[in-house]
C-alpha positions as CSV (number, residue, x, y, z in Angstrom):
1,M,17.8,-20.9,3.3
2,R,15.6,-18.3,2.2
3,W,12.9,-16.3,4.5
4,A,10.0,-14.6,3.8
5,L,9.0,-12.3,6.1
6,Q,5.4,-9.8,7.0
7,V,5.9,-6.6,8.2
8,E,4.0,-3.5,9.0
9,Y,5.1,0.2,9.3
10,L,4.0,3.2,9.4
11,G,5.1,5.5,6.8
12,Y,5.9,8.9,8.5
13,G,8.7,9.8,9.4
14,F,10.6,7.4,6.2
15,C,11.1,8.5,3.0
16,G,9.5,5.9,1.0
17,W,10.5,1.5,1.1
18,Q,13.4,1.8,-1.4
19,K,16.4,2.7,0.4
20,Q,18.3,6.2,-0.8
21,C,21.3,8.0,0.2
22,S,21.1,10.0,3.6
23,V,17.6,9.7,4.3
24,P,15.4,6.8,6.8
25,T,14.1,4.2,4.8
26,V,11.8,1.2,5.8
27,Q,14.0,-1.0,3.8
28,E,17.4,0.1,5.3
29,C,15.2,0.5,8.6
30,L,14.6,-3.5,8.4
31,E,17.8,-4.6,6.5
32,L,20.0,-2.9,9.8
33,A,17.7,-4.4,12.5
34,L,18.0,-8.6,10.6
35,S,21.7,-8.0,10.5
36,K,22.3,-7.2,13.4
37,V,19.8,-10.9,13.9
38,A,22.0,-12.6,11.5
39,G,25.6,-11.2,12.5
40,E,26.3,-10.7,9.0
41,S,25.3,-8.3,6.3
42,V,21.3,-8.9,5.4
43,S,19.6,-7.6,1.9
44,I,15.9,-7.6,1.5
45,V,13.4,-7.6,-1.7
46,A,10.1,-6.5,-0.8
47,A,6.7,-7.3,-2.7
48,G,5.6,-3.6,-3.5
49,R,8.0,-0.1,-3.2
50,T,5.7,1.9,-0.9
51,D,6.0,5.9,-1.4
52,T,6.9,8.6,1.2
53,G,4.4,9.1,3.7
54,V,2.3,5.4,2.4
55,H,1.9,2.8,5.2
56,A,1.9,-1.5,5.3
57,V,0.0,-4.0,7.2
58,G,0.6,-6.8,4.7
59,Q,4.4,-6.1,3.3
60,I,6.0,-9.3,2.5
61,V,9.7,-9.6,2.1
62,H,12.0,-12.5,1.3
63,F,15.9,-12.0,1.9
64,N,18.9,-15.0,1.6
65,T,21.0,-16.0,4.6
66,D,23.0,-19.3,5.5
67,I,22.8,-18.2,9.3
68,V,20.6,-20.8,11.1
69,R,17.7,-19.0,13.3
70,K,14.2,-20.0,14.4
71,P,11.0,-17.8,13.0
72,V,10.6,-16.2,16.7
73,A,14.4,-15.7,16.4
74,W,14.2,-13.8,13.3
75,V,10.2,-11.8,14.5
76,R,11.6,-11.2,18.0
77,G,15.0,-10.6,17.0
78,A,14.3,-7.9,14.4
79,N,11.4,-6.1,16.7
80,T,14.0,-5.8,19.3
81,Y,16.1,-3.2,17.1
82,L,13.5,-1.9,15.4
83,P,11.3,1.5,15.9
84,D,8.0,1.4,17.4
85,S,6.6,2.6,14.0
86,V,8.0,-1.1,11.9
87,R,7.0,-4.7,13.0
88,V,7.9,-8.3,11.5
89,V,4.7,-9.8,12.1
90,W,5.6,-13.5,11.4
91,A,8.9,-14.8,9.5
92,E,8.6,-18.1,7.1
93,Q,11.0,-20.4,5.7
94,V,10.8,-20.6,2.0
95,P,11.9,-22.7,-0.8
96,D,14.6,-20.7,-3.1
97,I,12.3,-20.1,-6.1
98,F,9.6,-17.8,-4.1
99,H,10.3,-14.1,-5.2
100,A,8.3,-11.4,-3.0
101,R,7.8,-9.4,-6.2
102,R,7.5,-12.0,-8.9
103,S,5.5,-14.7,-7.2
104,A,2.9,-12.6,-6.1
105,I,-0.6,-12.4,-8.4
106,S,-2.0,-9.2,-6.3
107,R,-1.9,-6.6,-3.9
108,V,-4.3,-4.6,-1.8
109,Y,-4.7,-1.5,-1.1
110,R,-6.5,0.4,1.5
111,Y,-7.6,4.2,1.6
112,V,-8.8,5.7,4.3
113,I,-11.0,9.0,4.1
114,Y,-12.1,10.9,7.5
115,Q,-15.1,12.9,6.3
116,G,-15.6,15.6,8.7
117,P,-15.4,19.3,9.9
118,V,-12.3,19.1,11.6
119,R,-9.2,16.6,10.5
120,P,-9.1,14.6,13.8
121,A,-5.6,14.6,15.7
122,L,-5.6,11.1,16.8
123,Y,-5.3,9.9,13.4
124,S,-3.0,12.3,12.3
125,H,-1.1,11.0,9.4
126,R,-2.8,8.1,9.0
127,V,-6.3,8.8,7.6
128,A,-7.0,11.1,4.5
129,W,-9.1,14.5,5.2
130,T,-11.6,16.5,3.6
131,H,-14.1,18.6,5.0
132,H,-16.9,18.6,2.0
133,K,-19.6,16.4,1.9
134,L,-19.3,13.4,-0.5
135,S,-21.7,11.6,-2.9
136,E,-21.8,7.7,-1.4
137,E,-24.2,7.3,-4.7
138,A,-21.5,8.8,-7.6
139,I,-18.5,7.5,-5.6
140,R,-20.4,4.0,-6.1
141,E,-21.7,4.4,-9.5
142,A,-18.1,5.5,-10.8
143,L,-16.2,2.2,-8.9
144,P,-16.8,-0.4,-11.2
145,I,-15.3,1.4,-14.4
146,L,-11.9,0.6,-13.2
147,I,-12.8,-2.8,-12.7
148,G,-11.0,-5.0,-15.6
149,C,-7.3,-4.4,-17.7
150,H,-7.2,-0.7,-18.5
151,D,-3.7,1.5,-19.7
152,F,-3.6,3.6,-16.0
153,S,-1.5,6.7,-18.1
154,S,-3.7,8.9,-16.2
155,F,-3.4,7.7,-13.4
156,R,0.5,7.1,-13.0
157,G,3.0,9.7,-11.5
158,A,5.5,11.9,-13.3
159,E,8.2,9.9,-12.0
160,C,6.9,6.3,-12.9
161,Q,9.4,4.1,-15.0
162,A,7.1,1.4,-15.5
163,V,7.6,0.3,-19.2
164,S,3.5,-0.4,-19.8
165,A,1.2,1.2,-18.4
166,V,-1.4,-1.5,-18.9
167,R,-3.1,-2.9,-15.9
168,E,-5.6,-5.3,-14.4
169,V,-8.0,-4.1,-11.5
170,K,-9.7,-7.3,-10.1
171,D,-11.8,-5.8,-7.4
172,I,-12.8,-2.0,-5.7
173,S,-14.8,-1.7,-3.2
174,L,-16.0,0.9,-0.6
175,F,-17.2,0.4,2.7
176,R,-18.2,3.2,5.5
177,V,-17.7,2.9,9.1
178,G,-18.9,6.4,10.9
179,S,-17.5,8.9,9.2
180,F,-14.5,6.6,7.9
181,W,-14.7,5.8,3.9
182,I,-12.8,2.8,3.3
183,F,-11.8,1.5,0.0
184,D,-9.9,-1.2,-0.9
185,I,-8.8,-2.0,-4.2
186,E,-6.9,-4.8,-5.7
187,A,-5.3,-5.3,-8.7
188,N,-2.0,-7.5,-10.1
189,S,0.5,-4.5,-10.1
190,F,0.1,-0.7,-9.4
191,L,2.1,2.1,-10.9
192,Q,3.7,4.9,-9.1
193,H,0.6,6.7,-7.5
194,M,-2.0,4.8,-9.4
195,V,-3.9,4.7,-6.0
196,R,-3.8,7.7,-4.9
197,N,-4.7,9.4,-8.4
198,I,-7.3,7.2,-8.6
199,M,-8.5,8.5,-4.5
200,G,-8.1,11.9,-5.8
201,T,-10.3,11.3,-9.1
202,M,-13.0,9.7,-6.6
203,L,-12.5,12.9,-4.2
204,Y,-14.1,15.3,-7.0
205,I,-16.4,12.6,-8.4
206,G,-18.0,12.6,-4.9
207,R,-17.8,16.3,-4.4
208,G,-19.9,16.3,-7.6
209,L,-17.3,18.8,-9.0
210,R,-17.0,15.9,-12.0
211,D,-19.6,13.5,-13.2
212,V,-18.9,9.9,-13.5
213,N,-18.4,10.0,-17.0
214,W,-15.3,11.7,-16.3
215,L,-14.0,8.3,-15.0
216,S,-14.3,7.0,-18.8
217,E,-13.0,9.6,-20.3
218,L,-9.5,9.8,-18.2
219,L,-9.1,6.4,-19.1
220,L,-9.2,6.7,-22.4
221,K,-6.9,9.9,-22.8
222,R,-4.2,7.7,-21.4
223,N,-2.8,11.3,-20.4
224,R,-1.9,12.4,-16.8
225,F,-1.6,15.9,-17.3
226,S,-5.3,16.3,-19.2
227,S,-7.4,17.8,-17.0
228,S,-7.3,15.7,-14.2
229,S,-7.5,16.0,-10.7
230,P,-4.9,16.5,-8.0
231,T,-2.9,13.3,-6.2
232,A,-4.6,12.7,-3.0
233,L,-2.1,12.2,0.0
234,P,-0.7,9.5,1.3
235,D,-2.0,9.8,4.3
236,G,-4.8,7.0,4.3
237,L,-2.7,4.5,1.6
238,Y,-1.8,1.2,3.2
239,L,-0.7,-1.8,1.1
240,L,-3.0,-4.2,3.1
241,S,-2.0,-7.7,1.5
242,V,0.2,-9.3,-1.2
243,K,-1.0,-12.3,-2.5
244,Y,0.4,-15.8,-3.7
245,P,-0.3,-18.7,-5.6
246,A,-2.1,-21.3,-2.9
247,Q,1.7,-23.1,-2.4
248,Y,2.7,-20.3,-0.5
249,R,-0.1,-20.4,2.9
250,F,1.4,-17.6,4.7
251,P,-1.1,-16.8,7.6
252,M,-1.2,-12.9,6.4
253,E,-2.6,-11.5,9.1
254,E,-4.4,-8.2,9.4
255,S,-3.6,-5.7,11.8
256,A,-5.6,-5.4,15.1
257,C,-5.0,-1.9,14.9
258,L,-5.8,-0.6,10.8
259,F,-9.6,-0.5,10.8
260,P,-13.0,-0.4,11.7
261,P,-11.3,2.4,14.2
262,L,-12.3,2.5,17.7
263,V,-13.5,6.2,17.2
264,V,-15.5,7.1,15.1
């Protein structure tokens, strides 16, 4: 039997999603919890590998097991053994052809920035922060440039192992709640550090350090190390949701504790 789960987690305190030797990771944490529920070793596959410090609301994983459990048993059982920073939201049995990563048609990430004179203590490690004034007009003018199929070599991490840097950005938007600037970006898939590098560029444009045309120039250069902006911090980055073909009708519940925030 193959099961799919929605998982949410705070990435602070973990060295990313992917299991590694001698460091805490979300994958290892979740596999240990599910293995205790199953009474046997469980190995999981995720829709995307988030980096150190990156959070998730709608991470989707799958695993195979012959152990019979009800969906609620996987959810409550796993959550019993998970730390407070990781939770299974739902569990559903899926066809064996379903693959959390390969079956996905797009991913949506959210990046949250608090703009104000003082870094907010209540959102420590949960939002990015800038004390600089930002031009909403300039940022909104720049965002549509990223939509479509582009070579995002100028926005990939130095250790990115993807064979091709071509990705299709389906949508990118900005909405504001008080001092919070909330960016959503959807693409078929993402390169390592791609969203954080895009956000670093938006901050430069918003601060007036570069003009809007600079974004188009970066895309054409296809070189991360050619006059690019710094990589934005992981604190404000969330894997918001993963989208699949219509035959997989997953609930994809959003966390009630995400954003818009209660405190503005």
